[in-house]
N, C-alpha and C positions, 0 to 999 in steps of 0.2 A: 504493500500500500504506500510505500515511500514515506513512512513516518519519520519525522525529525526527532529522534528520541534521545534523551539523556539517561544513561544507565544508572539506576539507583537501586540499592539493596534495601528491601523493606523487612521489618521484623514483625513483632506480635500483631496478629490480626484480630485479636479478641475484641468484642464490643467494648466500647469505652464511653461512659456518660459523665459529663461534668456539668454541675449546676452552680452558677455564681449568682448570689443574691445581692441586690443593692450596690451596683457598681457606680461609683461617683464619676461624673463626666466633666473633665475640665476643658476649658478653651484657652489654649496658649498660642498666640500668633507666632508665626515663624520669625517675626522681627522683634519679639519681646526679649527682655533680658532674663536669663536664668540666674538668679542671685545665689542659689545654693551651689557651693563648689566642694562640698565635703565628701562626696562619693565619687571616687575615681577608681576604676578597676585596675588591679595590678597587671592584668593581661590585656591592656588596651590594644596592642597590635597583634595579638594571637590570631585573630580572625576579623573579617569584616563585620560580622555580627556583634563582636565585642564592643565596637564603637557605638553601635545602636543600643546595646544593652546598657551601657553607661549613660548615654543620652536620656533614655527613657527613665532610668532610675533617678537621675537628678531632676528631671522634669516632674516625676511623680512625687518626690519628696517636697519640691517647691509648692506643688498644688496642695499637698496634704497640710503643710505648715501654714499656708495661706488661709486654710479653713479650720484651723484649730479653735475649739471653744474652750472657755475657761472651765476649770474643774468645778464639780459640785452641781447641785440642782436646787432651784427655787420653786416652791409651790405656793401659789397665790389663791386664796379661797375667798370668794364673795360672801361676806357676813351681813349683807344688808337684809332688811326685814322681808323683802320679797322672796328670799331664797327658802323660806319655810315651805312655801307652796312647791318650789322646785324639788325639794328633798322629800316631799310627802309620799310620792309613789314608791312602792317597794323596790322597783328597779333602780331608781335614783339612790335610795338609801343603801342598797347592796353595792352598787358601783362605788359610791363614796366610801363606804366602809372598806372595801377591798383596796382602793387606791391609798387610803390613809395607812392601812396595815402594811402595804408594800413599801411605802416611801418614808415612814417613820423609822428611825434607827438610833441605836445607842451611840454610834460614832459621830453623829452630827453632820453627816455628809449632805443631808437635805435641810434647807432652811424653809420654814413655813411663815407665811404672812397672812394676816387678816385684812380684808378690804371693807371698810365701812366708815361712816362719818367723814367722808372725803379724805381718809388717811390710809396709808399703807403701814401697817403695824407689825413688826416682827413678833412672832409667838415664841417668846423666850421661856419655853416650858419643857418639861421632860417629855419623852415620846408618849407616855401614857396620858399625860395631861393634854398634849396636843390632840391625841386621838379623841379624848373625851370632849375637848372644847369644840372640835369640828363636828362631832356627831350629836352634840346636844342642841336641840332646837331652841332652847332658852337663850342661846347666845346670839340669835339672829333677830335683833331688836332695833338696830340703828338703820339709818337710810344712807343713800349716796355712796355706793362703792366706787372709788375712783378708777374706773376701767382704763380710760385713756392714759392717765399717769402711770398705771401699771404697765401698759404696753410700752410706754416710753422707757421705763426702767428695764424691762426685759430686753429690749433691743440694745440698750446702751451697755448692759452687763455682759453681753456676748456669752451667755451661759444657758444651758438647757433649762427649760421652765415648763411648768404646768399652770394653766389658769382655769379655774373652775368658776363659771359665772354664766348668767344669761345674756351678758354683754349689753345690758340696759344702762346707758350712761345718762345721768341727770344733769341738767344745767339750769340753775335757778328753780328747781322743783319741777322742771319740764323734761320729758324724755328727749334726749338728743336725737334728732332725725338726720342730721348731716353724717356723711360717711367718714366718721372721725378715725376709724381704725386703718384706713387704706394705706396711709404713708408708713405706718409702723410695720404692717404686713409686708409691704413692698421692700422696705429697707432690710428686713430680716431675710427675705428670699434672695435679694441681690447679694447678700453676703455669702450665698451658697448653702443656706440652711433651709430646712423644710418645716411646714406647719401642717399638723393633722388635727382635725376636729372630730370628736365623738359626741353625738347628739342624742339626748333623751327627751322625748315629748312629755309635757305635763300641762295641767290646767291651773290657772290662777282664777278662781271663780269659774265663770263661763268662758274665759279667754284661753285659747290654745297658745302655748308658749314652748320655748326650748331651753334646755340646760345643756351647756357645752363643757366638755373636758378638752381643753385646747393644749396641744403639745407643740412646743417650740423646740425643734430637734436638730441634730447634726445631719450631715449628708448620709450617714449610715443608718439613720432611723433607729438607733439603739434604744432611745427612750420610748418611742412608740411601740417597739417590740415588747418592752417591759410592761407597758400599759396594757397591751393586748393579752399578754400572759396573765396579768393581774385580773383583768375583766373576765377572761375565760369564757365559759358558756353563756355569760350575760350578753355577749356580742350577737348571739342568735336569738335574743329575746326582746329585741326592740331597740338596741343601740345601733345607730347608723354612723357611717364613717365618710369623711370627705378630706382627702389629702391634697394639699397644694405643694408641689415640689419646686425647688429652686429651678431657674431656667437651665442650668447645667446639671440636671437632675440625675438620679440613679434609676436604673431599670433592672429587671430580672432577666437573666440569660440562661440558656441551656444549650448543649451541643450534643451531637450524636456522631462523633468521630470514630474511626476504626480503632485507634489506640491513643495512648497518652502522648506518643511522639508524632502523631499524624493530625493533620488539620482537615479543613473542609474542602480541599481541592479534589478534583476528579480522581477516582480509583476504579480501574477495571475489575473484572471478575477474578483476575489473578492477583489482585492487590497492588498492581503497578499503576503509576500515573503516566499514561501514554499521551497526555496532552501537554502539560507544562513541565513535567519531570521534577516536581518539587522534592527537594532533598528532605527526607523524613527519617533519618537514621539515628537521631538523638545526639548527633555530634555538635560541636561548637558552632558550626556554620548552618545547622539544619533548621527546619521549621521550629518556631517557638511561640508559645502562647504566654505573653507577659501577664495576662489577667488571671492566670491560675497559680502564680508564684509570688511569694513575698519579694518586693522589689528593693527593699532597703532595710537596714538593721533595726530601725525604730517602728517598722510596720506593726500597729497594734493588733491587727487581725489577719494572720496569714490565710491566704485563700481569697481574700477580698482585695481587689486592686483599686487604687485611686487613679483613675484614668479611663478613657474609653476602652471598650473591650478590644485589646490591642494584640495583634499577632504579626509575625514575620514569616513571609513566604519567599524562600529562595528558589527561583525558577531555574531549571537546568536546560530549558529550551528558549531560544530567542523569540521575542515577540513576533518577528516576521515569519516564523515557522509554526507558531501555535495555531493560527487559522487553518493552515494546511492539515495539521493533525486532527483538528476538530472535524473538518470536512471528510477526511479519510475514515475516521472512526464512525461517523454517521452514515457512511456508505456501506459499512459492514453490516450484514444482515443479522449478526449476533446481537440480540436485544440486551443481553447482559452487559455488553460493553458500550452501549450507546451513550454518547456524551449528553450530559444534562446542563451543568453549570460549571463555570470556572472555579468558584468558591461558594459553598452552600453549607447546609447542615448546622447552621447557627440560628438559634431561635430567641426572639425577644418578646417580652410581655410588657406592654405600655400601660396596663390597667392597675398598676400599684399606686397610681394617682388618679384622682377623679376630676381634676381641673380642666383637662384638655382631651379632646378626641384626636389622637395622633394617627393619621391615616396615610402618610406619605413619607418616603425617604428619597434621597438623591446622593450623588457622589460628587465630592470635591477633591480633585486629584492635584498633587503638586510634585514637581521635580525636586526632590529633597536632597539630591547629591551635594549641592553647594553648602547646605546647612551641616550635613554630617562631616563633610571635608573640613569646614571651618571649625567644627567641634573637635575633630581630631587634632588640628593644629593648636587649639586652645589647651587641650589636655597636655600636649607636649611642651607647652610654653610655661615653664616653672621658673620663678626667680630664685635668687640665691638663698632665700628663706623658705623655699618650698611652697610658696603661695602662687595663686593664679588670680587674675582679675575676674570681673564678671564676664560671662559669655553673652555676647550680643550677636545672635545669628544673622546672616544675610537673608535677604528676601528670597523666598522660594517661588519659582515660576509656576503659574497655573497651567494645567494640561487639560485640554478639552477633547471630547470625541474619542476617548480611549476606553473608558469603563462606563458601565451602566449598572443599575441596581433596581430590584423590585422587592416588594413585600408581599408574601403569599401566606394565607391562612394555613397553619401547619397540620390541622386535623387533630392537634392535641387538645388540651383543655381550652375553654373559651379565653380569648385574649392573646393566645400565642400565635406568632407569625414567624415564618422562615425568611431569612434575608438571603436573596439570590444575587450573587455578584458575577457579572459577565463583562465581556468586551462590548463596547458600544457597537451597534449595527454599522456605524460609519467606518469602523476600524477594519481595514482589509490587509493589514500587515505592514503598512508604511507608518513609520513613527510620526506622531502628530507634532505640530509646532510646540516648542517649549521644552522638548526632550533633546538634550545635547548628545546623548549616547544611549545605545541599547542597554548598557550596563548601569545606567543611573539608578540610584535608589529612589523609588516612588513612594509617596505617602498618599493613600486613598482614604479619606474620611467619609464615612457614610453618615450623612446628616439628616436631621428631621426637616422635611420640606412642607409638611402640612399638619398644623396643630390648631384645631378650632376650639375656642373657649366654650365650656359647657355652661352657658348662661342660664338656661332654664333649670338645669339641675342645681346650680348654685342658688337661684332664687327660691326654689322649693326648700332647699336645705337650711338656708340662713334667714328667711324672712317669716314674719307672722303679722297678723292684722294689727296695725297701729305702730309697728316698728320695722322700718326698712333699713336702718342704719348699718347693720351688720351685712345684710345681703348686698347693699350698694357698695360697701367697702370692698367686699370680695369681688364683686363684678367689676369694679374699677381696676382692681389688681389684675384680674384675668384678661381684661381688654388692653392692658399696657403692653406694648411691643417689647419692652425691656424684660418682661417676665415670661412672655411666650417663648417656648423652647425652639422655635423654628431657627434653623441654622446651626444648632448645636450637634456635635458628633455623638453617635451611639456606638459605632465600631470604627476602628482604625486598622487598616492593613498596610504594613510596610512590605513592598514587593521589590525584589532585585533579581535580575538575570545574572547568574554567576559566569 
């Protein structure tokens, strides 16, 4: 058939499944400065991939440190008189009891505050006294919980927080109807943090209202996971959830690769890649999934990567010959070897947030060779004290009409889609403008191209008759293009012809 094949030895063909939850997605422009210079591999020049390994490790640590939260947890409880009605349903009381039991501790890691009489008051009590104070209806006698001032404090402290309230803000004895919370929500999200609301319906007299347990969380959603563990089976008894993730948010991924050393590239029935010849032997130059490995020494959660779902694919076949291989394979009557996609078998679930319907993805490709070459020079340039300056990478050239990507329902649980990565139909084997050489390292970001705010869902979740301030706050945030995740990468493929 005239296949242009790079001979590669493949190993273990047993089924391999990897699931990565809550992968934080950074956006670092090629022209930005990487200020972290503490991680430099001792094997910089052992292989081409070693340079990329070091670059991604430094980039990852920079993003991680830029999104650090201060230690500890603050819990703010609305103690205004209206909350007696909010806590009267059995579901509300059980939820409050479980939350207080979970977050009171003898080591004082959690700080509790009462909100009433227009004051934020620390509860300087023992854990038992805090529990009794919050659970006793006799303490809910004052008015005017300062919700806006609390939001301002939460955002400024840069610390994980829980706010338990109905979000009714009073101004001069009148319920605030203006969208007072929007700027605080937006600022928190723009820092790269997430907000999750848990809602319980209740009645104040004949009026339908809502109680919210609002979680101001890190990109990893650790606090939200603790809350869900605490609430347990109550989540199926009437507690609703609405998560608003940061624009560079985290999503849930799964893959169905042949083995730990192999990726989503094409494999024939004999286990060989007859299309692009990706090196998959586990060597230092082979395929590598950065998102399944700890990338630096301070990584607090091995197996969770700070960065887009990032992988390296070293092709053993030139771009000019791959279309010929695809054509030859597809002419083969053996259906077992028929070509499907250049890279696939990676699945994403966008439904771990409720703020946007994410329905489209696109490819943004760059010739990354000038960046990685400049990075190698920077690594080698050490002064007499062993120090390096900041790395300011050169601009990477955009490459068009080379790759394309589609999102396809996977047939798994609802919400799961497979990402299918291919050559653009316009690509016929001739290198596109922007590529200096067949051997250049390419960076292909798969970005969100379509994310529609779920305005109706937000209005149902956050509003009630006589109070639109919270719903309008959230809707204003969702309509803000700075919060919409369009343009942010979910997967990054580094591709190089060897």
